[in-house]
N, C-alpha and C positions, 0 to 999 in steps of 0.2 A: 765517348770518354767518360761521361757522367756515370754510366752503368759500371764500367770497370773501376772507377774511383770509389764508387759506393761500396762495391764488393771488397776492395782493398781496405777501406776504412772499417769494414766488418771483420777484418783479420784474415781474409782468404788470399791465397797466392793466385795471381792472374798472369797468364802467359799468352802471347800472340803467336800465330803461325808465321813461319818465315816466308812462305809463298803467298802471293796476293790472291790466287784463285781458290783458296780454301773455302769450303762450304760453311765454316764457322768463323766468327770474328775473334774469339779468344777461348781459352780453357781456364776453368776455375778449379783449383785444387782445394777440396774441402778437408783434406787430411785423411779421408777414407776413400775418396772417389775423385776422378777427373771428369768434369762436366764440360761438354762442348756448348758454347753459347753463341747464338746468332742475334745480333742487335738490330732492331727495326725501328724506324721513325714512326711515332704515333701522331695521329691527327684527331682533332675533335670530330665526333660523329656528326654528320649532317642531320641525323634524325633526332638526336637529343643532346643537350649540353652536358648530360651526366654520363656520357660514354665516350671512349676513345677507340680508335681503330688502327690496325696496322696490317700490312701485307705479310703473309706467311710464305712468300715465294721469292725467288730471285728473278730479276728481269734484266736481261743483257741485250744491248743493241748490237747488231751485226752489220749495220750499214743499210743503205737503201736496197741493195740487191738481195741480201740474205734476210732482212727483216729483223724482228725482235723475238727473242727466245725467252719464254717464261717457264720456270720449273719449280715445282712444289717441293719443299723440304720433307724429309722423312726421318724416322728414328735412326736410320743408318747414317744420316748426315749430321744432325745436331740433337742435343738433349733438351735444350730450352731456348725459347725466344725470350729476349729481354727488350724492354722499352722503358723510356723515361718520360714522365709527364708530371708537370706541376710539382717538381721537387721530389717525386716518388719514383722508385724503380719497381717495375713489375716483371716477374719471371713466370712464364707460362710453358708447361711441358709441350713439346712438339706434338705429342700424341693427342693433345686436346685441340689441335688446330687443323684447318683445311687450307684453302687459298687465302683467306682473310680471317682476322680475329677481331671481335668487338669485346671490349671490357666495359662492363657497366659499373660505374663508380658510385658508391653509396656514401653520401656526405652525412656525417653525424654531428 
């Protein structure tokens, strides 16, 4: 919700899909283009306190018999990943991601 609220405060229209199994969490209308956004939870990197990480894939549990399914997002699914960390929203093009993404934060 923090990501959507941030984008709304910037003046963008934000819409959510009606079905729960959509590959994106919401659409942002920039006035010129519709962007599909997938929000992911960021975690502090175990390697350095100046980096955050998030998964660029969906993981669904199918129970003990079918196991867990993991699928990587593509540009056919979403346009941007979004995450929220320490009061900041970060948007990363899906084309710059693989299974995981690390953002190195530079403090000034």
